[in-house]
C-alpha positions in Angstrom: -89.0 -6.6 78.5 -86.4 -8.2 80.9 -84.4 -6.5 83.6 -81.3 -7.0 81.5 -82.9 -5.2 78.5 -83.7 -2.3 80.7 -80.1 -2.2 81.9 -78.9 -2.0 78.3 -81.4 0.7 77.5 -80.6 2.9 80.5 -76.9 2.5 80.0 -77.2 3.5 76.4 -79.4 6.5 77.0 -78.1 7.8 80.3 -75.6 10.0 78.6 -78.2 11.4 76.3 -80.3 13.0 79.1 -78.0 16.1 79.2 -78.5 16.6 75.5 -82.3 16.4 75.9 -82.2 18.9 78.7 -80.0 21.2 76.8 -82.3 21.1 73.8 -85.3 22.0 76.1 -83.4 24.9 77.6 -82.5 26.3 74.2 -86.0 25.9 72.8 -87.5 27.6 75.9 -90.8 27.3 77.7 -94.1 28.6 76.6 -95.5 31.5 78.6 -99.1 30.9 77.6 -101.1 27.8 76.8 -99.4 26.4 73.7 -97.3 23.4 72.7 -93.7 23.1 73.7 -91.3 23.7 70.8 -89.2 20.6 69.9 -85.8 20.8 68.3 -85.5 18.5 65.2 -82.2 17.1 66.5 -84.1 15.3 69.3 -85.3 12.7 66.8 -81.8 11.1 66.8 -82.1 10.5 70.6 -83.4 7.2 71.9 -85.8 9.2 74.2 -87.2 11.1 71.2 -90.5 9.4 71.7 -91.2 11.8 74.5 -91.2 14.8 72.1 -94.5 13.4 70.7 -96.1 14.1 74.1 -95.8 17.9 74.4 -97.7 19.7 77.2 -100.9 21.1 75.7 -102.8 23.1 78.3 -106.6 22.9 78.0 -106.9 26.4 79.4 -105.0 28.9 81.7 -105.5 28.0 85.3 -105.0 29.7 88.7 -104.6 28.5 92.2 -102.1 26.8 94.4 -100.8 23.2 94.2 -99.5 22.0 97.6 -96.9 19.3 97.4 -95.3 17.4 100.3 -93.2 14.3 100.6 -90.0 12.5 99.6 -86.7 14.4 99.6 -85.7 12.4 96.5 -88.3 14.2 94.5 -87.8 17.7 95.9 -85.5 19.0 93.2 -87.6 17.5 90.4 -90.7 18.9 92.0 -89.1 22.4 92.2 -88.4 22.1 88.4 -92.0 21.1 87.8 -93.3 24.0 89.8 -91.1 26.5 88.1 -92.0 25.2 84.6 -95.7 25.0 85.4 -95.7 28.6 86.8 -94.0 29.9 83.6 -96.9 28.6 81.6 -99.6 29.4 84.1 -98.5 32.7 85.8 -101.6 32.8 88.0 -100.8 29.4 89.4 -98.4 28.7 92.3 -96.9 25.7 94.1 -95.8 25.2 97.7 -93.3 22.4 98.4 -92.7 20.7 101.8 -89.6 18.4 102.2 -90.7 15.6 104.5 -90.6 11.8 104.2 -92.7 9.7 101.8 -94.9 8.6 104.7 -95.4 12.1 106.0 -96.3 13.3 102.5 -98.9 10.5 102.3 -100.4 11.5 105.7 -100.5 15.2 104.5 -102.5 14.1 101.4 -104.9 12.1 103.6 -105.3 14.9 106.1 -106.0 17.4 103.3 -103.0 19.6 104.1 -101.4 18.6 100.7 -102.8 18.2 97.2 -100.0 15.9 96.0 -97.9 13.4 98.0 -94.4 12.9 96.6 -93.6 9.2 97.2 -90.3 7.4 96.7 -92.0 4.1 97.7 -95.1 2.3 96.4 -98.4 2.5 98.2 -99.9 -1.0 98.9 -103.6 -1.8 98.4 -104.3 -2.0 102.2 -102.8 1.5 102.8 -104.7 3.0 99.9 -108.0 1.4 101.0 -107.6 2.6 104.6 -107.0 6.1 103.4 -109.8 6.1 100.9 -112.2 4.9 103.6 -111.0 7.7 105.9 -111.5 10.5 103.4 -114.3 9.1 101.3 -112.5 9.8 98.1 -110.5 7.7 95.6 -106.7 8.0 95.6 -104.7 7.6 92.5 -100.9 7.0 92.6 -99.1 7.6 89.3 -95.5 7.1 88.4 -93.6 10.3 87.8 -90.0 9.3 87.1 -87.4 6.7 88.1 -84.3 6.9 90.3 -81.4 4.6 90.0 -80.4 3.1 93.4 -76.8 2.0 94.1 -75.3 0.0 96.9 -72.2 1.5 98.5 -69.5 -0.4 100.4 -66.3 0.7 102.1 -63.6 1.5 99.6 -61.4 -1.4 100.8 -64.1 -4.0 100.1 -63.1 -6.2 97.1 -66.6 -7.0 96.1 -67.6 -6.1 92.5 -71.2 -7.2 92.4 -73.9 -7.5 95.0 -75.8 -10.8 94.4 -79.6 -10.7 94.6 -82.7 -12.7 93.9 -86.4 -11.7 94.2 -87.0 -14.3 96.8 -84.0 -13.9 99.1 -82.7 -10.5 98.3 -79.1 -9.6 99.0 -78.6 -11.3 102.3 -80.1 -14.6 101.2 -79.4 -14.4 97.4 -80.2 -18.1 96.8 -79.7 -21.5 98.5 -76.4 -21.6 100.2 -75.1 -23.2 97.0 -74.9 -19.7 95.5 -72.7 -18.4 98.2 -68.9 -18.8 98.1 -67.3 -21.7 100.1 -70.2 -24.2 99.9 -68.7 -27.7 99.6 -71.8 -29.7 98.6 -74.3 -27.6 96.6 -76.7 -30.6 96.3 -77.3 -30.7 100.1 -76.8 -27.0 100.9 -79.7 -25.4 102.9 -80.6 -21.7 102.5 -78.8 -19.4 105.0 -78.4 -15.7 105.4 -75.2 -14.0 104.7 -73.8 -12.3 107.9 -70.1 -11.8 107.2 -68.6 -10.3 104.1 -66.9 -13.4 102.8 -70.4 -14.8 102.3 -70.8 -12.1 99.6 -67.4 -11.3 98.3 -65.8 -14.8 98.6 -62.7 -13.5 100.2 -61.5 -15.6 103.2 -59.7 -12.5 104.6 -63.2 -11.0 105.2 -64.6 -14.0 107.1 -64.5 -12.2 110.4 -65.8 -8.9 109.0 -69.6 -8.6 109.8 -71.9 -7.0 107.3 -72.8 -3.7 108.9 -76.0 -2.1 107.4 -76.5 1.6 107.3 -79.7 3.3 106.0 -82.2 6.1 106.4 -85.0 5.9 109.0 -88.3 4.1 108.6 -90.8 6.2 106.6 -88.1 7.0 104.0 -88.7 5.6 100.5 -85.0 4.7 100.2 -85.3 2.7 103.4 -88.4 0.9 102.1 -86.5 -0.2 99.0 -83.4 -1.1 101.1 -85.3 -3.4 103.3 -86.9 -5.1 100.4 -83.7 -5.5 98.4 -81.9 -6.8 101.5 -84.1 -9.7 102.3 -86.7 -10.2 99.5 -89.6 -12.2 100.9 -87.6 -13.4 104.0 -87.1 -11.4 107.3 -83.9 -9.4 107.5 -81.5 -11.1 110.0 -79.4 -8.0 110.5 -80.1 -4.6 112.2 -80.0 -1.5 110.1 -78.2 1.4 111.8 -80.4 4.5 111.0 -79.2 7.9 109.8 -81.1 11.1 109.0 -79.7 11.7 105.5 -78.1 9.9 102.6 -74.9 11.8 103.2 -74.7 10.4 106.8 -75.3 6.9 105.4 -72.3 7.3 103.0 -70.1 8.7 105.8 -71.0 5.8 108.1 -70.2 3.3 105.4 -66.9 5.0 104.6 -66.0 4.7 108.3 -66.9 1.1 108.7 -64.8 -1.7 107.0 -67.9 -3.9 106.8 -70.3 -1.1 105.9 -73.1 -1.5 103.3 -75.7 1.1 102.4 -78.2 2.1 99.7 -78.2 5.5 98.1 -79.7 7.3 95.2 -77.3 7.4 92.3 -78.1 11.1 92.0 -77.3 11.8 95.7 -73.6 12.6 95.0 -70.2 11.1 95.5 -68.4 10.6 98.8 -64.8 9.7 99.6 -64.2 6.4 101.2 -67.0 4.4 99.5 -67.5 2.8 96.2 -70.7 2.0 94.3 -71.5 -1.6 93.5 -73.9 -3.0 90.9 -76.7 -5.3 91.8 -76.4 -8.7 90.3 -79.8 -9.6 88.8 -80.5 -13.2 87.6 -81.6 -13.5 83.9 -84.8 -15.3 85.1 -85.9 -12.5 87.4 -89.3 -11.0 86.7 -90.4 -7.4 87.6 -91.8 -6.8 91.0 -95.5 -5.9 91.3 -94.8 -2.5 92.8 -93.3 -1.0 89.6 -95.0 1.7 87.6 -98.0 0.6 85.6 -96.9 -0.4 82.1 -93.3 -0.8 83.1 -90.7 -3.6 83.6 -87.7 -1.9 85.1 -84.9 -3.6 87.2 -85.3 -3.8 91.0 -82.6 -1.1 91.6 -84.5 1.3 89.3 -86.8 2.9 91.9 -90.1 4.2 90.8 -91.1 7.6 92.1 -94.8 8.5 92.5 -97.3 11.3 92.8 -100.4 10.5 94.8 -103.6 12.6 94.5 -107.2 12.3 95.9 -109.9 12.7 93.3 -113.0 14.8 94.0 -116.2 13.0 94.9 -117.3 13.3 91.2 -114.0 11.5 90.2 -112.2 14.6 88.8 -109.5 17.0 89.9 -109.5 20.8 90.4 -108.4 22.4 87.1 -105.0 23.6 88.5 -104.2 20.2 89.8 -105.3 18.5 86.6 -103.1 20.8 84.6 -100.1 20.3 86.9 -100.3 16.5 86.5 -100.7 16.9 82.8 -97.5 18.9 82.8 -95.6 16.3 84.8 -96.8 13.6 82.4 -95.6 15.3 79.3 -92.3 15.8 77.5 -91.7 19.1 79.4 -92.3 17.5 82.8 -90.2 14.5 82.1 -87.3 16.6 80.9 -87.6 18.5 84.1 -87.1 15.2 85.9 -84.0 14.5 83.8 -82.5 17.8 84.9 -82.3 16.3 88.4 -80.6 13.2 87.0 -83.7 11.1 87.2 -84.8 8.7 84.5 -87.9 9.9 82.7 -90.9 7.7 81.9 -91.3 6.2 78.5 -94.2 7.0 76.2 -95.9 3.7 77.1 -95.4 4.4 80.8 -96.9 7.9 80.5 -99.9 6.5 78.7 -100.4 4.0 81.5 -100.3 6.7 84.1 -102.9 8.8 82.2 -105.1 5.7 82.0 -104.9 5.4 85.8 -106.2 9.0 86.0 -109.1 8.1 83.6 -107.7 10.5 80.9 -107.8 9.8 77.2 -104.5 8.7 75.8 -104.1 11.9 73.7 -105.3 15.2 75.1 
């Protein structure tokens, strides 16, 4: 599946999420181990395939699941915790709002059972952690978050050009940038002023001013990658504590450019800009197993450390089973996140060593 196909699918189904959530609220949650009721009207929704994956508890469980990590996943995690506790009244969750990197450190140190991650975990990072704790760590996709670029409201740009190799600031050879006289001899160069991206000569003296969250944030990880692709970023990112501060900074800077979660809200003085993805682009290797989503559709992850025998404590096993079910994915949709597909859910279960059907 191409990036463009995913754009069509998400555009067509985005308005359906509220319907799915409403159906779930009407049908209610089970209060004891049982299947989740499914309204017949769901079959007409493009996301109806999720209803074939109801949460089916193996047994009632007790205990506490400690979650720590990305702010992007905090609200969805709160929904997961509430839904899980309604089904398992003797189970509880604690939730700590820190960065993705801090959540990962909490998992490795043993102070958290689940790390909430809004960025991928690379092989070297995982290997180092596994060596430190002597256990295998599994990172599974839990949902997706649409990322959007924001610019000052006065900026005439309508699409942010991008390529996997050069990112936003070096979207291709200079031939792809406005104002290149001889495409055949043009050498790659990085965009530094706004006319390089919007093609407006009146913006030739307006520098591109980058605003983002601090290092350790998943949003910043994706921003750095989308900005420069496989090349170093030539511009400095001015760091802010929150996404709201990023939006406010962009609104106050004529040349401002920032990256936000599409669910983060709407702020005056900025406008959202789509990412221009080439038809030939292929999915990055950090996407959720079994998926092929566009580069501005950010995967969100849950990381857990398996026991030395390769399993999970019953309460943690059931919590992950809940997240990777129709109920858990509809909880994610309540927060405006994009749920996993049936195929993506099966791929995550395989990573955990579970049978495809419980």
